[in-house]
C-alpha positions in Angstrom: 8.7 -24.4 21.7 11.9 -24.4 19.7 13.8 -21.1 19.3 16.4 -20.6 16.6 19.6 -18.6 17.2 18.7 -15.4 15.4 20.4 -12.3 16.9 18.0 -9.9 15.4 14.9 -11.4 17.1 13.7 -9.1 19.9 13.1 -10.5 23.4 9.4 -9.9 23.1 9.3 -12.2 20.1 10.7 -15.0 22.2 7.9 -14.9 24.7 5.5 -17.9 24.4 2.4 -15.8 24.5 3.5 -14.0 21.4 3.6 -17.3 19.5 0.2 -18.7 20.4 -2.5 -18.5 17.8 -5.2 -18.4 20.4 -3.9 -15.0 21.5 -4.7 -13.6 18.1 -8.2 -12.2 17.9 -9.7 -10.1 15.0 -9.7 -6.4 15.6 -12.9 -5.2 17.4 -13.8 -2.7 14.8 -12.8 -3.9 11.3 -12.4 -1.3 8.7 -15.5 -1.1 6.5 -15.1 -1.9 2.8 -14.4 1.2 0.7 -13.0 3.2 3.5 -10.2 5.6 2.5 -6.7 4.4 3.5 -4.7 7.0 5.4 -1.8 6.5 7.7 -1.8 8.7 10.9 1.9 9.3 11.1 3.1 12.8 12.1 6.4 12.6 10.1 4.6 11.3 7.0 1.9 13.9 7.2 4.5 16.7 7.5 6.5 15.3 4.6 3.4 15.1 2.4 2.5 18.7 3.3 6.1 19.8 2.4 5.8 18.0 -0.9 2.7 19.9 -1.9 4.2 23.2 -0.7 7.3 22.7 -2.8 5.2 21.9 -5.9 2.9 25.0 -5.3 6.0 27.2 -4.8 7.4 26.0 -8.1 4.0 26.7 -9.7 4.0 30.3 -8.2 7.5 31.1 -9.5 6.9 29.7 -12.9 3.6 31.5 -13.5 4.1 34.8 -11.7 7.8 35.4 -12.1 8.6 33.9 -15.5 5.5 33.3 -17.7 2.9 35.9 -17.0 5.3 38.9 -17.3 6.7 37.6 -20.6 5.6 39.4 -23.8 5.9 36.2 -25.8 2.4 34.9 -25.4 3.0 31.7 -27.4 6.0 30.8 -25.2 4.0 31.5 -22.1 0.9 29.6 -23.1 2.7 26.5 -24.2 5.0 26.2 -21.3 2.2 27.1 -18.9 0.0 24.4 -20.2 2.8 21.8 -20.1 4.0 22.7 -16.6 0.5 22.8 -15.1 -0.4 19.5 -16.7 2.7 17.8 -15.3 2.2 19.4 -11.9 -1.5 18.2 -11.8 -0.5 14.7 -12.7 2.3 14.7 -10.1 -0.1 15.8 -7.3 -2.8 13.4 -8.5 -0.3 10.5 -8.4 0.9 11.6 -5.0 -2.7 11.5 -3.7 -3.4 8.1 -5.2 -0.1 6.7 -3.7 -0.9 8.2 -0.3 -4.6 7.2 -0.1 -4.5 3.8 -1.8 -4.3 0.6 0.3 -0.9 -0.7 -0.7 -2.0 -4.3 -0.1 -2.5 -4.7 3.6 -3.0 -8.3 4.8 -6.2 -8.7 6.9 -5.3 -7.9 10.5 -5.7 -10.5 13.2 -6.5 -13.5 11.0 -3.8 -15.7 12.6 -6.3 -17.3 14.9 -6.3 -20.9 16.0 -9.6 -21.5 14.1 -8.3 -20.0 10.9 -5.1 -22.0 11.0 -7.0 -25.2 11.6 -9.3 -24.4 8.7 -6.3 -24.3 6.4 -5.9 -28.1 6.9 -2.1 -28.0 6.6 -0.4 -31.1 5.3 3.1 -32.4 6.4 5.8 -30.1 5.1 3.6 -27.1 4.7 4.2 -23.9 6.7 2.5 -20.6 7.3 4.1 -17.3 8.1 2.7 -15.5 11.2 3.6 -11.9 12.1 3.7 -11.4 15.9 3.1 -7.7 15.6 -0.2 -7.5 13.7 -1.1 -11.1 14.4 -1.6 -11.9 10.7 -0.8 -14.8 8.5 1.5 -13.5 5.8 1.2 -14.6 2.2 4.3 -14.9 0.1 6.4 -11.7 -0.3 4.5 -9.9 2.5 6.4 -7.9 5.1 5.5 -6.0 8.2 5.7 -2.2 8.3 6.4 -0.6 11.7 4.8 2.7 10.6 1.7 1.3 9.0 1.5 -1.4 11.7 0.3 -3.8 9.0 1.7 -6.5 6.9 1.9 -5.4 3.2 1.8 -7.6 0.2 4.8 -7.2 -2.1 6.1 -4.4 0.1 9.0 -2.4 -1.4 9.6 0.3 1.2 7.8 2.8 3.4 8.1 6.3 1.9 7.4 9.3 4.2 7.0 11.6 1.2 3.7 9.8 0.3 3.0 8.9 3.9 2.4 5.3 2.9 4.0 2.0 2.0 4.8 1.3 -1.6 3.3 -2.1 -2.2 1.3 -4.3 -4.6 -1.6 -1.9 -5.2 0.0 1.5 -5.3 3.4 1.0 -6.8 2.2 2.3 -10.1 1.1 5.6 -8.5 4.5 6.0 -6.8 6.4 5.4 -10.0 4.2 8.0 -11.8 4.7 10.5 -8.9 8.5 10.2 -9.2 8.4 10.5 -13.0 6.2 13.6 -13.1 8.2 15.3 -10.3 11.4 14.7 -12.2 9.8 16.0 -15.4 8.5 19.3 -13.8 11.9 19.7 -12.1 13.7 19.4 -15.4 11.1 21.7 -17.1 11.5 24.3 -14.4 15.3 24.3 -14.6 15.2 24.7 -18.4 12.8 27.7 -18.1 14.9 29.3 -15.4 18.0 29.0 -17.6 16.2 30.7 -20.6 14.8 33.3 -18.3 18.1 34.3 -16.9 19.7 34.5 -20.3 16.8 36.6 -21.7 16.7 39.0 -18.8 20.4 39.6 -18.4 21.0 40.0 -22.1 18.0 42.0 -23.2 16.4 43.8 -20.2 18.6 44.2 -17.2 21.7 44.7 -19.3 20.0 47.3 -21.4 18.9 49.1 -18.2 22.6 49.4 -17.1 23.7 50.5 -20.6 21.0 53.1 -20.8 22.8 55.1 -18.0 26.2 54.7 -19.6 25.5 56.4 -22.9 28.5 58.5 -24.2 28.2 62.1 -25.5 28.6 60.9 -29.1 25.9 58.4 -28.8 23.7 61.0 -27.1 24.3 63.5 -29.9 23.6 60.9 -32.6 20.4 59.9 -30.8 19.5 63.6 -30.6 18.9 63.4 -26.9 19.1 66.7 -25.1 21.3 67.3 -22.1 18.1 67.8 -20.0 16.8 64.4 -21.0 20.1 62.8 -20.0 20.0 64.3 -16.5 16.6 62.9 -15.9 16.2 59.3 -14.7 15.7 57.0 -17.6 12.5 55.0 -17.2 13.6 51.6 -18.5 11.2 48.9 -17.3 12.0 45.4 -16.4 8.4 44.2 -16.4 9.1 41.9 -19.3 11.3 39.8 -17.0 9.3 39.9 -13.8 6.8 41.9 -12.0 9.0 41.7 -8.9 12.2 43.7 -8.4 15.4 42.2 -9.8 16.9 41.2 -6.4 13.6 39.4 -5.4 13.4 37.8 -8.8 17.0 36.5 -8.6 16.3 35.0 -5.1 13.1 33.3 -6.2 14.8 31.8 -9.2 17.8 30.6 -7.3 15.6 28.9 -4.8 13.6 27.3 -7.6 16.9 26.1 -9.2 18.0 24.5 -6.0 14.7 22.8 -5.4 14.5 21.6 -9.0 18.0 20.2 -9.1 17.6 18.4 -5.8 14.3 16.8 -6.6 15.4 16.0 -10.2 18.3 13.9 -8.9 16.3 12.3 -6.0 13.2 11.4 -8.0 15.2 10.2 -11.0 17.1 7.8 -8.8 13.8 6.6 -7.2 12.2 6.2 -10.6 15.1 4.1 -11.8 15.1 1.8 -8.8 11.4 1.3 -9.0 11.5 0.4 -12.7 14.4 -1.9 -12.0 12.4 -3.6 -9.2 9.4 -4.1 -11.4 11.4 -5.5 -14.3 13.3 -7.9 -12.1 10.2 -8.8 -10.1 12.2 -8.1 -6.9 11.2 -5.6 -4.2 13.6 -3.4 -2.4 13.3 -5.4 0.8 14.0 -8.6 -1.0 17.0 -7.1 -2.6 18.4 -5.8 0.7 17.8 -9.1 2.5 19.4 -11.0 -0.4 17.1 -14.0 0.2 17.5 -16.8 -2.4 13.8 -17.5 -2.5 12.8 -20.5 -4.5 9.8 -19.1 -6.3 8.9 -18.7 -9.9 9.7 -15.2 -11.1 7.5 -13.5 -13.7 8.9 -12.2 -16.9 9.9 -8.6 -16.9 7.2 -7.6 -19.4 4.5 -9.5 -17.6 5.5 -7.8 -14.3 5.4 -4.4 -16.0 1.9 -5.0 -17.4 0.5 -6.2 -14.1 1.9 -3.2 -12.3 0.7 -0.5 -14.8 -2.6 -2.2 -15.8 -2.5 -4.3 -18.9 -0.9 -3.8 -22.3 0.9 -0.6 -23.1 -1.5 2.4 -23.5 -2.0 6.0 -22.3 -3.5 4.5 -19.1 0.0 3.6 -18.0 0.6 7.3 -17.5 -2.9 8.0 -16.0 -2.9 8.2 -12.2 -6.7 7.6 -12.2 -6.5 4.1 -13.7 -5.4 1.3 -11.4 -3.0 -1.6 -11.9 -4.1 -5.2 -12.6 -5.4 -6.3 -9.2 -4.5 -9.9 -8.3 -7.2 -12.5 -7.6 -8.5 -12.5 -4.0 -6.3 -14.6 -1.7 -7.4 -18.2 -1.4 -6.6 -20.7 1.3 -3.6 -22.1 -0.6 -2.1 -18.6 -0.8 -1.6 -18.5 2.9 0.3 -21.9 2.9 3.8 -22.5 1.6 5.7 -25.7 1.0 9.1 -26.4 2.6 11.1 -29.2 1.2 13.7 -29.5 3.9 14.7 -28.4 7.3 17.4 -26.2 5.9 14.9 -24.3 3.8 12.9 -23.7 7.0 15.9 -22.3 8.8 16.9 -20.1 5.9 13.4 -18.5 5.6 12.8 -18.4 9.4 9.1 -19.4 9.2 6.4 -20.4 11.6 5.6 -24.0 11.1 2.2 -25.6 11.7 1.1 -29.0 10.5 -2.1 -31.0 10.6 -0.4 -33.8 12.4 -0.2 -31.8 15.6 -2.5 -28.8 15.2 -2.5 -28.0 18.9 1.3 -27.5 19.1 2.6 -24.0 19.3 4.4 -22.7 16.2 8.0 -23.5 16.1 9.5 -20.4 14.6 8.5 -16.9 13.9 9.1 -14.7 10.9 9.2 -11.0 11.5 10.6 -8.4 9.2 10.9 -4.9 10.7 11.2 -2.1 8.2 13.4 0.8 9.0 11.8 4.1 8.3 13.3 5.8 5.2 
């Protein structure tokens, strides 16, 4: 066995037993077809619950603090419908991104029998992951949280408790877009609400106790009426007390501003990755991969599911699924030794099928 001087290889990956195909056996209980995909990660589950809680908090403040107490029914109905529609689409996109298989490679298929069945020719290589014992197709990477190799993996997002890969990138893009839209919408409504309440309701409440004698005489208000507490209601602004309303709105402003910035950046990076046909991991590794890149428009259509239509914005319609992996998708061609060293692959040829693989390719993804 030949080892290459790679400082980032762990000691366990240098052990011979990790590199032997005969050590790879299929999982004893394969996941049945149609089973819901869900990652049992404590941090990811907590982040997903927090995401839903923050959206529902925004829903509560928008409805019960700003819209329902308002006397402008047209304003309340229109903004309520828009905000609830965007919130529903955001949560639906979040569920689809979390519960959709991102493109996991079959686990445990790097067996000796399967490698021999590929009938590799001289100069051909296969990528083998020592962690999940899978043969990795092009642009697949191993996720340490999902414990699987994911096709066209971009990154692992704890907020959706899943990897962003080939099959669920559309849902993640829609999730970030809709969260950014409801954050912006909430900030605009909070701004109008503050202006309306301070200028027309709460300001009038303070001015009502500061009437001068001349204004009182002109208004024909008796001295007895002035000494009595003036019942000026602020129910048009909120059914809560002014201090409680201010606290709820300030918290909503902080949440909306934070998530508007965060999701806008994520949305921009995802769209850029789709248009350039380059995942986040590929961009960070800066590998000069010799592969044919798809055009930006073709990549966008494959990600969002065909030609431009309303289904692009529908979290219930899927992307264009690629064809099932064939035998040639597991095999890659290496033209020179330098290419093999640059890509750090596991090499297996038909000339010596019994030899142990020469090199291993393992990409460990740091949790984000």
